[in-house]
N, C-alpha and C positions, 0 to 999 in steps of 0.2 A: 114306516121304513123298517125293513127286516134287519136283523143283527148282522148278517153277512154283508148286506149293502152298506150299512153304517160302518162296519169295521174297515171295509175297503176304502170308503170315502175318507175316513179319519186318517188312514195310513197315507193316502195321497196328499192330504192337507199337511200332515207332519213332514213328509218328504219335501213338499213345496216350501215350508218354512225353513227347513234345513238348507235347501238349495238357495233360497233367497238370501239367507244369512251368509252362507259361504260365498255367494256371488258378491255380496256387499263388501265382505272382507277383502276379496280379491280386487275389486274395483277401487275401493277407498285406500287400501294399504298395499297396492301392487309393488311398490318399491321395497317396503319392509319384508313382505312375503317373498319377493324375488331374492332379496339378500339372504333370507333364511334358507331358501331352497337352492341357492347359488345359480339363479337364472340370470344370465347376462342381459337379456332383454325383457324387462317386466311387462312390456306391452302385451305379451302373450297371455299374461294373467288377466289383463283387462278383457281380452277376447273371451277367455274361459269364463270370467265373471258374467259377461253379457250373455254368453251361452247358457249359463246357469239361470239367469233371469228368464230367458225364453223357456227353458225346461220347466221352471217353476210355474210359469204362466200356463203351460200345457197341463201340468199336474192339477192346478186349480180349476182349469176349465173342466177337466174330467171329474174332479171331486164334486163340483157344484152342478154339473150337467144333469138334467132330469133323467136321462137314460145312461146306464153304464154300458159301455161298448167293450166287451171282453177283448177283442182284437187290438183295440187302442191301448188297453191296459197292458196287454202282453208286450206291445212295443215299448211302453214305459219301462217295464221290467227288463227287457233286453237292453235298453239304454243304461239302466242301472248296472247290469252285468258288464256292459262295455266299459263303464267307468272303473269297475273293480278290476277287470282284465288289464286295462291300461295302467292302473296303479300297480298291479303286480309286476308288469313289465318294468316300470320305473324302479320298483323296489329290488328286483332281481338284477337288472343290468346297471342301474344307477348311472345312466349316461351323462348326467350333469354333475357328477361327483357331489351330490347333495349331502349336507351334514347329517349326522345321526339324528338330530332333533327334527330336521326336515323329513327324513325318511320315516320317523315315528309318526309325524303328523299325516303324511301321505297314507301310511298304514291305518291310522285311526279313522281317517275319513273313509277309506276303502271299506273298513269293517262296518262302519255305520251304513254306508250305501249297500253293502252286501246284506245287511240285516233288513233294510227296506225291501230289497229284491225278494228275499226269502219270505218275509211276512206278507208282502203284496201277492206273491204267488199263492200262498196258503189262503189268503182272503179271497182272491179271485176264484180259486178252485171251489171254495165254500159257496161263493155267490153263484157260480155256474151250476153247481149241484143243486142249490136251492131253486134255481130257475127251472130246472128240468121237472121238478115236482109240480109246476104250475102250467105246463104245456099240455 
């Protein structure tokens, strides 16, 4: 396994672990997180948590799949950027009058997801470049 292949797979695995843990927190502690974020209906957090489980499953599928499919990885990267953009909207507009601590948590998670998006983009570009040498 080449370094570019290994780097990309490791990033997908780490992203999956983060997504699984985040989803677990949202599912198990939806009422506490809802109170922190001032969300009146914490069931939305349950849905987001389940969505994170599905996202993590997709990440793990691609991390362990025999073949890396660049277009599928690009979609994962776009999904990460969508999370970051959605978080930015929440931070700027604060439509739910979220507490300062809640906004800080949203910002921290968005920063982590942005880091995944950037590192996965770099690793994908390295992988694609290394593949061109073998064609």
